[in-house]
Residue frames relative to the residue before (quaternion, step in Angstrom):
aa qw qx qy qz dx dy dz
M 1.0000 0.0000 0.0000 0.0000 0.00 0.00 0.00
T 0.2986 -0.7398 0.5772 0.1742 3.55 -1.25 0.46
R 0.1626 -0.7969 0.5777 0.0686 3.58 -0.89 0.95
Y 0.0824 -0.7810 0.6184 0.0287 3.54 -1.05 0.82
D 0.1428 -0.7538 0.6362 0.0816 3.56 -1.02 0.87
L 0.0157 -0.8375 0.5415 -0.0717 3.54 -0.35 1.29
I 0.2226 -0.7409 0.6167 0.1458 3.54 -1.25 0.50
A 0.4214 -0.7044 0.5105 0.2563 3.58 -0.74 1.01
D 0.2512 -0.7853 0.5515 0.1269 3.56 -0.81 1.03
S 0.7604 -0.4000 0.2588 0.4413 3.56 -1.31 -0.04
D 0.6229 0.5606 -0.3437 0.4237 3.60 1.19 -0.44
C 0.5762 0.6352 -0.3648 0.3624 3.59 1.25 -0.20
E 0.3800 0.7733 -0.4629 0.2084 3.59 1.24 -0.34
S 0.8744 0.0132 -0.0634 0.4808 3.53 -0.82 1.16
K 0.4782 0.6563 -0.4565 0.3635 3.61 1.22 0.23
R 0.4935 -0.6146 0.5252 0.3207 3.53 -1.19 0.60
L 0.6230 -0.5745 0.3841 0.3665 3.54 -1.13 0.65
D 0.6780 0.4876 -0.3161 0.4501 3.63 0.84 -0.88
S 0.6476 0.5169 -0.3168 0.4615 3.58 1.03 -0.78
W 0.6604 0.5083 -0.3120 0.4563 3.58 0.93 -0.87
L 0.6439 0.5164 -0.3273 0.4600 3.61 0.93 -0.84
A 0.6644 0.5142 -0.3043 0.4489 3.59 0.97 -0.84
S 0.6732 0.4940 -0.2993 0.4617 3.61 1.19 -0.44
Q 0.5886 0.5907 -0.3642 0.4147 3.60 1.27 -0.12
D 0.4007 -0.7558 0.4671 0.2239 3.58 -0.43 1.23
E 0.6675 0.5460 -0.3305 0.3835 3.60 0.91 -0.82
V 0.7192 0.4024 -0.2636 0.5013 3.60 1.16 -0.43
D 0.2017 -0.8468 0.4801 0.1085 3.59 1.29 -0.35
L 0.3647 0.7245 -0.5001 0.3033 3.59 0.67 1.12
T 0.4121 -0.6230 0.5824 0.3208 3.52 -1.25 0.43
R 0.6346 -0.5385 0.3765 0.4069 3.58 -1.17 0.40
S 0.6524 0.5244 -0.3231 0.4416 3.58 0.99 -0.82
F 0.6600 0.4881 -0.3145 0.4767 3.60 1.01 -0.79
A 0.6120 0.5389 -0.3447 0.4650 3.58 1.05 -0.75
A 0.6466 0.5207 -0.3162 0.4591 3.58 0.98 -0.87
K 0.6514 0.5104 -0.3196 0.4616 3.59 1.01 -0.79
L 0.6363 0.5230 -0.3267 0.4635 3.58 0.99 -0.81
I 0.6409 0.5134 -0.3193 0.4731 3.58 1.02 -0.80
Q 0.6566 0.5212 -0.3015 0.4542 3.56 0.94 -0.95
D 0.7075 0.4584 -0.2528 0.4748 3.59 1.04 -0.78
G 0.5557 -0.6514 0.3717 0.3588 3.59 1.27 0.10
N 0.4742 0.6961 -0.4174 0.3411 3.57 1.24 0.41
V 0.7005 0.3923 -0.2632 0.5348 3.59 1.27 0.13
L 0.0801 -0.7800 0.6202 0.0230 3.55 -0.88 1.02
V 0.1462 -0.7547 0.6329 0.0924 3.55 -1.09 0.78
N 0.8218 -0.0928 -0.0120 0.5620 3.53 -0.50 1.27
G 0.7397 -0.4553 0.2104 0.4487 3.53 1.01 0.96
K 0.7049 0.4204 -0.2645 0.5064 3.60 1.25 0.02
T 0.5531 -0.5846 0.4657 0.3681 3.56 -1.16 0.57
A 0.1396 -0.7981 0.5848 0.0384 3.54 -1.15 0.64
S 0.4435 -0.6462 0.5343 0.3166 3.56 -1.30 0.09
K 0.6585 -0.5274 0.3547 0.4030 3.57 -1.22 0.36
S 0.6994 0.4629 -0.2697 0.4730 3.60 1.18 -0.51
T 0.3471 0.7438 -0.4991 0.2778 3.59 1.28 0.14
K 0.2956 -0.7508 0.5650 0.1723 3.60 -0.87 0.95
L 0.3180 -0.7737 0.5267 0.1510 3.55 -0.85 1.00
T 0.1596 -0.7367 0.6430 0.1353 3.52 -1.33 0.40
P 0.6320 -0.5480 0.3696 0.4045 3.62 -1.06 0.62
G 0.7620 0.3456 -0.2803 0.4705 3.53 -0.97 0.94
D 0.4714 0.6617 -0.4530 0.3671 3.59 1.22 -0.19
E 0.3092 -0.7352 0.5763 0.1782 3.57 -1.07 0.80
I 0.0867 -0.7996 0.5942 0.0089 3.56 -0.70 1.12
N 0.1108 -0.7785 0.6170 0.0329 3.57 -0.76 1.10
L 0.0611 -0.8223 0.5646 -0.0367 3.54 -0.50 1.25
T 0.0776 -0.7701 0.6319 0.0412 3.56 -0.99 0.89
V 0.1196 -0.7810 0.6112 0.0466 3.57 -0.75 1.09
P 0.3472 -0.7591 0.5081 0.2122 3.62 -0.41 1.16
D 0.5609 -0.5824 0.4599 0.3670 3.55 -1.17 0.54
P 0.5669 -0.5827 0.4435 0.3774 3.60 -1.08 0.62
V 0.3463 -0.7455 0.5368 0.1902 3.55 -1.02 0.81
G 0.8543 0.1815 -0.1285 0.4698 3.54 -1.02 0.83
L 0.6574 0.4789 -0.3266 0.4815 3.58 1.14 0.38
S 0.0275 -0.7856 0.6181 0.0016 3.55 -0.87 0.95
V 0.2893 -0.7337 0.5889 0.1767 3.55 -1.18 0.61
E 0.2714 -0.8067 0.5107 0.1221 3.54 -0.61 1.14
P 0.4941 -0.6303 0.5017 0.3269 3.60 -1.06 0.72
E 0.0626 -0.7816 0.6199 0.0310 3.57 -1.10 0.74
N 0.4317 -0.7064 0.5075 0.2389 3.53 -1.00 0.91
I 0.1888 0.7707 -0.5680 0.2183 3.54 0.24 1.37
L 0.4766 -0.6897 0.4682 0.2791 3.57 -0.78 1.03
L 0.1226 -0.7902 0.5990 0.0419 3.55 -0.92 0.99
D 0.3483 -0.6916 0.5903 0.2277 3.56 -1.19 0.64
I 0.0671 -0.8230 0.5639 -0.0119 3.57 -0.01 1.33
V 0.2605 -0.7882 0.5456 0.1148 3.56 -0.63 1.19
Y 0.7810 -0.0518 0.0712 0.6183 3.57 1.10 -0.78
E 0.0808 0.7940 -0.6001 0.0530 3.57 -1.12 0.68
D 0.0806 0.7436 -0.6634 0.0207 3.53 -1.18 0.73
S 0.7524 -0.4108 0.2595 0.4447 3.60 -1.22 -0.19
D 0.7142 0.4595 -0.2499 0.4651 3.61 1.23 -0.33
L 0.8187 -0.0226 0.0720 0.5693 3.58 1.03 -0.72
L 0.1202 -0.7627 0.6195 0.1417 3.53 -1.33 0.01
V 0.2768 -0.7129 0.6184 0.1812 3.54 -1.30 0.45
V 0.0844 -0.8155 0.5725 -0.0034 3.55 -0.67 1.14
N 0.3315 -0.7108 0.5865 0.2023 3.55 -1.14 0.72
K 0.1942 -0.8310 0.5147 0.0819 3.59 -0.09 1.32
P 0.3810 -0.7300 0.5118 0.2449 3.60 -0.85 0.88
K 0.6050 -0.5280 0.4534 0.3869 3.54 -1.26 0.44
G 0.7693 0.3619 -0.2628 0.4562 3.57 -0.98 0.82
M 0.6402 0.5087 -0.3358 0.4675 3.60 1.22 -0.23
V 0.3619 -0.7086 0.5681 0.2103 3.56 -0.91 0.99
V 0.4968 -0.6844 0.4421 0.2990 3.60 -0.94 0.84
H 0.8197 -0.0337 0.0413 0.5704 3.61 0.75 -0.95
P 0.6494 -0.5444 0.3585 0.3916 3.59 -1.15 0.55
A 0.1028 0.7439 -0.6552 0.0822 3.52 -1.18 0.75
A 0.7565 -0.3671 0.2560 0.4769 3.56 -1.26 0.08
G 0.8189 0.1930 -0.1780 0.5103 3.56 -0.73 1.11
N 0.7679 0.2466 -0.1548 0.5706 3.60 1.25 -0.16
Y 0.1825 0.8029 -0.5435 0.1632 3.56 0.31 1.25
Q 0.7317 0.3018 -0.2095 0.5741 3.57 1.31 0.03
G 0.7913 0.3480 -0.2377 0.4429 3.53 -1.27 0.43
T 0.4918 0.6651 -0.4345 0.3564 3.58 1.22 0.26
L 0.6751 -0.4643 0.3743 0.4344 3.54 -1.32 0.18
V 0.6310 0.5394 -0.3367 0.4445 3.60 1.00 -0.78
N 0.6197 0.5315 -0.3471 0.4615 3.61 0.96 -0.80
A 0.6785 0.4895 -0.2825 0.4694 3.57 0.96 -0.92
L 0.6560 0.5196 -0.3118 0.4499 3.60 0.98 -0.82
L 0.6188 0.5502 -0.3445 0.4424 3.58 1.00 -0.77
W 0.6538 0.4890 -0.3026 0.4918 3.58 1.08 -0.73
H 0.7021 0.4906 -0.2758 0.4363 3.55 0.77 -1.09
C 0.7713 0.3575 -0.1782 0.4956 3.58 0.90 -0.94
K 0.3769 -0.7520 0.4630 0.2794 3.57 1.33 0.05
G 0.7302 -0.4578 0.2248 0.4547 3.54 1.00 0.90
E 0.5617 0.6110 -0.3898 0.3990 3.60 1.25 -0.12
L 0.3409 0.7149 -0.5228 0.3151 3.53 0.27 1.35
S 0.6292 -0.5294 0.4048 0.4000 3.57 -1.19 0.53
G 0.2914 -0.7837 0.5281 0.1486 3.56 -0.97 0.86
I 0.3636 0.7780 -0.4648 0.2156 3.58 1.26 0.04
N 0.7630 0.3565 -0.2079 0.4975 3.61 0.94 -0.77
G 0.6343 -0.6010 0.3204 0.3658 3.58 1.17 0.52
V 0.7650 -0.4199 0.2651 0.4101 3.51 -1.40 0.03
I 0.6749 0.5133 -0.3019 0.4357 3.60 1.06 -0.66
R 0.8139 0.1881 -0.0763 0.5444 3.59 1.04 -0.76
P 0.0838 0.8228 -0.5585 0.0633 3.63 0.74 0.92
G 0.8427 0.1854 -0.1494 0.4828 3.56 -0.90 0.98
I 0.5838 0.6104 -0.3775 0.3795 3.59 1.19 -0.32
V 0.1750 -0.8059 0.5634 0.0492 3.55 -0.50 1.27
H 0.7691 -0.0602 0.0523 0.6341 3.57 1.08 -0.79
R 0.3202 -0.7748 0.5243 0.1492 3.57 -1.19 0.47
I 0.1268 -0.7180 0.6625 0.1720 3.49 -1.38 0.16
D 0.6321 -0.5858 0.3573 0.3600 3.56 -1.11 0.68
K 0.7009 -0.4742 0.3446 0.4064 3.54 -1.28 0.49
N 0.8031 0.2929 -0.1462 0.4978 3.59 0.76 -1.00
T 0.5316 0.5219 -0.4509 0.4917 3.54 1.21 0.63
S 0.2445 -0.7671 0.5765 0.1394 3.56 -0.86 0.95
G 0.5446 0.6824 -0.4196 0.2483 3.54 -1.30 0.11
L 0.7942 -0.4161 0.2513 0.3645 3.48 -1.45 -0.13
L 0.0061 -0.7795 0.6217 -0.0764 3.49 -1.03 1.00
I 0.2967 -0.7483 0.5664 0.1768 3.59 -0.99 0.86
V 0.1069 -0.7795 0.6160 0.0373 3.56 -1.03 0.87
A 0.2864 -0.7688 0.5502 0.1558 3.60 -0.89 0.94
K 0.3084 -0.7508 0.5574 0.1745 3.56 -0.96 0.90
T 0.7837 0.2430 -0.1206 0.5588 3.58 1.10 -0.68
D 0.6085 -0.5614 0.4104 0.3822 3.57 -1.19 0.50
K 0.6281 0.5467 -0.3388 0.4380 3.59 1.01 -0.78
A 0.6565 0.4890 -0.3062 0.4859 3.58 0.96 -0.84
H 0.6305 0.5511 -0.3271 0.4380 3.57 0.98 -0.88
L 0.6821 0.4916 -0.2910 0.4566 3.58 0.85 -0.97
G 0.6533 0.5180 -0.3089 0.4576 3.58 1.03 -0.81
L 0.6615 0.4902 -0.2979 0.4831 3.56 1.01 -0.80
A 0.6379 0.5383 -0.3237 0.4456 3.58 1.00 -0.84
E 0.6248 0.5365 -0.3355 0.4575 3.58 1.06 -0.73
Q 0.6523 0.5083 -0.3179 0.4637 3.58 1.01 -0.78
I 0.6259 0.5205 -0.3366 0.4732 3.57 1.04 -0.73
K 0.6499 0.5240 -0.3079 0.4563 3.56 0.96 -0.91
A 0.7143 0.4332 -0.2386 0.4952 3.59 1.07 -0.79
H 0.3958 -0.7423 0.4489 0.3014 3.60 1.34 0.01
S 0.4288 0.7261 -0.4439 0.3031 3.59 1.08 0.69
F 0.4488 0.6624 -0.4655 0.3782 3.60 1.26 0.13
T 0.3045 -0.6626 0.6347 0.2559 3.55 -1.28 0.43
R 0.1163 0.7890 -0.5931 0.1106 3.59 -0.61 1.11
E 0.0544 0.8040 -0.5862 0.0837 3.55 -0.46 1.23
Y 0.1393 -0.7822 0.6061 0.0371 3.52 -1.02 0.92
E 0.1714 -0.7484 0.6223 0.1527 3.56 -1.27 0.33
A 0.0088 -0.8064 0.5881 -0.0622 3.53 -1.04 0.86
I 0.3264 -0.6529 0.6253 0.2761 3.50 -1.38 0.20
C 0.1294 -0.8125 0.5678 0.0271 3.55 -0.70 1.14
T 0.3312 -0.7217 0.5771 0.1908 3.55 -1.17 0.67
G 0.5639 0.6568 -0.4059 0.2929 3.58 -1.27 -0.27
G 0.6276 -0.5625 0.3464 0.4119 3.58 1.19 0.34
R 0.7509 -0.3906 0.2830 0.4511 3.55 -1.33 -0.23
F 0.4639 -0.6347 0.5416 0.2978 3.55 -1.12 0.72
K 0.4945 -0.6505 0.4828 0.3149 3.60 -1.00 0.76
E 0.7697 0.1609 -0.0789 0.6128 3.55 1.09 -0.77
Q 0.4686 -0.7020 0.4622 0.2718 3.59 -0.94 0.86
S 0.7780 0.0472 -0.0675 0.6229 3.58 1.26 -0.22
G 0.1778 0.7937 -0.5662 0.1333 3.54 -1.15 0.51
T 0.4009 -0.6855 0.5555 0.2466 3.52 -1.37 -0.09
I 0.1991 -0.7482 0.6231 0.1105 3.55 -0.97 0.92
N 0.0015 0.7926 -0.6065 0.0628 3.55 -0.51 1.23
A 0.3281 0.7371 -0.5079 0.3016 3.55 0.04 1.33
P 0.4448 -0.7268 0.4528 0.2624 3.62 -0.67 1.07
I 0.2118 -0.7855 0.5749 0.0876 3.55 -1.10 0.77
G 0.0823 0.7771 -0.6201 0.0700 3.55 -1.05 0.86
R 0.6896 -0.4486 0.3533 0.4454 3.55 -1.31 -0.02
D 0.4535 -0.6386 0.5474 0.2948 3.54 -1.15 0.71
K 0.4124 -0.7475 0.4601 0.2439 3.60 -0.51 1.14
N 0.6919 0.4673 -0.2739 0.4774 3.59 1.21 -0.44
N 0.7869 0.1147 -0.0591 0.6034 3.58 1.25 -0.27
R 0.3072 -0.8075 0.4763 0.1634 3.59 -0.16 1.28
K 0.6311 0.5374 -0.3444 0.4408 3.61 1.19 -0.31
R 0.6832 0.4448 -0.2694 0.5127 3.56 1.31 -0.23
M 0.2606 -0.7001 0.6336 0.2012 3.51 -1.31 0.45
C 0.0520 -0.8025 0.5931 0.0382 3.58 -1.21 0.31
V 0.5275 -0.5668 0.5068 0.3791 3.55 -1.32 0.21
T 0.2205 0.7714 -0.5558 0.2177 3.55 -0.60 1.17
D 0.4121 -0.6870 0.5370 0.2641 3.54 -1.23 0.48
T 0.6244 0.5497 -0.3226 0.4516 3.58 1.31 -0.15
N 0.8450 -0.0626 0.0145 0.5309 3.60 -0.79 1.03
S 0.4596 0.6917 -0.4244 0.3610 3.56 0.97 0.88
R 0.2851 -0.7248 0.5945 0.2001 3.52 -1.37 0.10
P 0.6111 -0.5609 0.3922 0.3976 3.63 -1.08 0.57
A 0.0017 0.7911 -0.6111 0.0275 3.57 -1.04 0.78
I 0.0174 -0.8080 0.5869 -0.0478 3.57 -0.78 1.08
T 0.0006 0.7871 -0.6145 0.0539 3.55 -0.81 1.10
H 0.1979 -0.7579 0.6115 0.1120 3.59 -0.94 0.92
Y 0.0588 -0.8174 0.5727 0.0199 3.61 -0.93 0.80
T 0.0649 -0.7543 0.6515 0.0484 3.53 -1.33 0.52
V 0.3474 -0.7177 0.5639 0.2152 3.57 -0.84 0.98
L 0.2607 -0.7932 0.5371 0.1201 3.57 -0.66 1.13
E 0.8061 -0.0712 0.1241 0.5743 3.55 1.00 -0.81
E 0.3107 -0.7163 0.5853 0.2185 3.57 -1.12 0.66
L 0.1333 -0.7969 0.5890 0.0167 3.54 -0.98 0.97
H 0.2372 -0.7593 0.5801 0.1754 3.57 -1.28 0.00
E 0.0966 -0.7651 0.6355 0.0376 3.53 -0.98 0.98
R 0.5797 -0.6638 0.3388 0.3295 3.57 -0.74 1.08
T 0.7688 0.3452 -0.1975 0.5007 3.61 0.96 -0.78
L 0.7268 0.4386 -0.2334 0.4743 3.60 1.12 -0.61
G 0.4315 -0.6936 0.4690 0.3359 3.56 1.22 -0.43
V 0.8200 -0.1997 0.1582 0.5125 3.57 -1.06 -0.76
C 0.0272 -0.7543 0.6559 -0.0053 3.53 -0.98 0.99
S 0.2648 -0.7755 0.5539 0.1473 3.59 -1.22 0.23
Y 0.3134 -0.6878 0.6258 0.1925 3.51 -1.17 0.80
V 0.0217 -0.8596 0.5028 -0.0883 3.56 -0.36 1.30
N 0.2735 -0.7108 0.6238 0.1753 3.53 -1.19 0.72
F 0.0964 -0.7799 0.6172 0.0398 3.57 -0.94 0.95
R 0.0938 -0.7762 0.6209 0.0557 3.58 -0.99 0.84
L 0.3138 -0.7753 0.5265 0.1527 3.52 -0.70 1.14
E 0.2008 -0.7369 0.6306 0.1378 3.53 -1.04 0.85
T 0.7375 0.1649 -0.1242 0.6431 3.55 1.23 -0.62
G 0.3029 -0.7783 0.5245 0.1655 3.60 -1.20 0.18
R 0.1040 0.8171 -0.5555 0.1133 3.57 0.50 1.17
T 0.6571 -0.5053 0.3832 0.4075 3.55 -1.25 0.41
H 0.8557 0.0226 -0.0689 0.5124 3.57 -0.87 1.08
Q 0.2075 0.8534 -0.4726 0.0731 3.60 1.23 0.30
I 0.7036 0.4485 -0.2925 0.4671 3.62 0.71 -0.99
R 0.6489 0.5285 -0.3216 0.4429 3.57 0.93 -0.85
V 0.6771 0.4781 -0.2876 0.4798 3.59 0.95 -0.88
H 0.6911 0.4902 -0.2899 0.4451 3.59 0.83 -0.96
S 0.6624 0.4979 -0.3281 0.4535 3.60 0.90 -0.81
A 0.6456 0.4965 -0.3197 0.4842 3.60 1.03 -0.74
Y 0.6180 0.5787 -0.3287 0.4185 3.58 1.05 -0.81
I 0.7406 0.3720 -0.2279 0.5111 3.61 1.00 -0.74
G 0.6393 -0.5865 0.3104 0.3886 3.58 1.25 0.35
H 0.6806 0.4441 -0.2883 0.5063 3.57 1.25 0.33
P 0.0556 -0.8329 0.5503 0.0193 3.60 0.52 1.15
I 0.5538 -0.6200 0.4460 0.3317 3.54 -1.16 0.63
L 0.5809 -0.6069 0.4253 0.3366 3.54 -0.98 0.92
G 0.8382 0.2108 -0.1672 0.4744 3.56 -0.90 0.97
D 0.4952 0.6575 -0.4415 0.3571 3.60 1.22 -0.06
D 0.1826 -0.8351 0.5126 0.0805 3.58 -0.24 1.27
V 0.6125 0.5160 -0.3617 0.4773 3.60 1.28 0.16
Y 0.8120 0.2148 -0.0863 0.5358 3.58 0.85 -0.98
G 0.7513 0.2502 -0.1757 0.5849 3.57 1.29 0.04
K 0.6088 -0.5195 0.4145 0.4332 3.57 -0.80 -1.02
P 0.5600 -0.5812 0.4552 0.3761 3.60 -1.12 0.58
Y 0.1329 -0.7723 0.6164 0.0770 3.55 -1.25 0.49
K 0.4653 -0.6974 0.4727 0.2716 3.55 -0.73 1.08
G 0.7780 0.2868 -0.2379 0.5058 3.57 -0.81 1.01
C 0.7390 0.2820 -0.1995 0.5784 3.59 1.30 0.07
E 0.1972 -0.8018 0.5569 0.0897 3.57 -0.17 1.28
G 0.8136 0.0178 -0.0510 0.5789 3.58 -0.21 1.25
Q 0.7726 -0.4098 0.2540 0.4131 3.54 -1.36 0.06
C 0.3893 -0.6924 0.5623 0.2300 3.56 -1.15 0.77
L 0.3402 0.7327 -0.4875 0.3313 3.55 0.34 1.34
H 0.0349 -0.8212 0.5679 -0.0438 3.56 -0.78 1.09
A 0.3483 -0.7131 0.5718 0.2079 3.59 -0.88 1.00
R 0.1627 -0.8728 0.4579 0.0457 3.53 0.17 1.39
K 0.8266 0.0801 0.0026 0.5571 3.61 0.89 -0.89
I 0.0207 0.7779 -0.6280 0.0027 3.53 -1.14 0.72
G 0.0029 -0.7999 0.5990 -0.0369 3.56 -0.96 0.90
F 0.1120 0.7917 -0.5877 0.1237 3.57 -0.99 0.82
V 0.4802 -0.6195 0.5253 0.3312 3.54 -1.30 0.27
H 0.4628 -0.6756 0.4892 0.3003 3.58 -0.72 1.03
P 0.4317 -0.7552 0.4255 0.2495 3.62 -0.58 1.11
I 0.7039 0.4258 -0.2658 0.5026 3.60 1.22 -0.28
T 0.7786 0.3377 -0.1779 0.4981 3.61 0.83 -0.97
N 0.3433 -0.7599 0.4702 0.2892 3.60 1.30 -0.40
E 0.4541 0.6609 -0.4637 0.3768 3.59 1.20 0.40
Y 0.3942 -0.6980 0.5367 0.2632 3.58 -1.00 0.81
L 0.0801 -0.7934 0.6034 0.0044 3.57 -0.82 1.04
E 0.0028 0.7920 -0.6102 0.0173 3.56 -1.03 0.78
F 0.0578 -0.8099 0.5833 -0.0216 3.55 -0.91 0.98
T 0.1290 -0.7687 0.6238 0.0569 3.53 -1.18 0.74
S 0.1783 -0.7886 0.5798 0.1008 3.57 -0.97 0.81
E 0.5517 -0.6054 0.4642 0.3372 3.54 -1.19 0.61
L 0.5598 -0.5713 0.4644 0.3802 3.56 -1.17 0.49
P 0.4901 -0.6517 0.4775 0.3273 3.61 -0.96 0.74
E 0.6995 -0.5172 0.3072 0.3859 3.54 -1.22 0.56
Y 0.6513 0.5247 -0.3323 0.4360 3.60 0.93 -0.86
F 0.6433 0.5279 -0.3043 0.4635 3.58 1.05 -0.83
S 0.6707 0.4949 -0.2943 0.4675 3.59 0.86 -0.95
R 0.6371 0.5364 -0.3223 0.4500 3.56 1.02 -0.82
L 0.6596 0.4992 -0.3067 0.4708 3.59 0.96 -0.84
L 0.6222 0.5405 -0.3385 0.4540 3.59 1.01 -0.79
E 0.6841 0.4892 -0.2896 0.4569 3.57 0.84 -0.98
K 0.6296 0.5383 -0.3291 0.4532 3.56 1.02 -0.82
M 0.7072 0.4497 -0.2655 0.4765 3.58 0.93 -0.89
R 0.6056 0.5397 -0.3583 0.4622 3.58 1.10 -0.55
D 0.6321 0.5379 -0.3270 0.4518 3.58 1.06 -0.72
N 0.6740 0.4909 -0.2827 0.4742 3.58 1.22 -0.58
T 0.5867 0.6230 -0.3608 0.3707 3.57 1.22 -0.39
């Protein structure tokens, strides 16, 4: 089972307990599943059981227990991994585009977790349960790049604290559409929550949302024959909400090339052209600051060269 100790923040005012839990990225629950957990007595508010309609106030302590899935096992698979760094406590892996991070409906094989179970011989943090062993943070299926994996619970907890404190260095690079940026650098400060009309999408909203801050710098202007001016952009995350860069870039009118959820598909680019280029953190055991950078994947470099030739 997985346990979470949460504190209701100022955004919780007058929200129902099930709705507030569903808006918390770190627990990643649907509202219906949150309601079931509450009904089953797996959620305490200030040490007492509550109903799904309980209204929260800032400062309330919420203790959530998510039972392990029943009757489901994840099998190790001998899948080649690009390991950038590894020690006895953690590893940094360069995830390829198209690989799902952890098993979910329709994807119980071929995931990063299946590969990690083989590579690490099962020696992974158990804090996130059988489905997400060792997974401290995630990147989308069609986003490539660097991801940290915890081998021990102690390392996992230390890394999770840094994520909570927004002290990770996380930089991404992308090709964005939508013409020239008005400003060559800037900050997008806009809260993100679930799209009430489509639970698979996120959106900028003041309803059931959490603060989200993304810094961007235009690295280069490009040209695509059918789209016109595009931009090669560096994004630095200050917070880490679901789909944050994809939502924020679309919000300012520059959706990521190939993003078929927040923009438009692009022939020759399966999903968004987005790469987790750099990651930096304090090692939770040695207290040493570590930073890693990965090369752009071949598909990304090819698109850059093609657009540079058109400029």
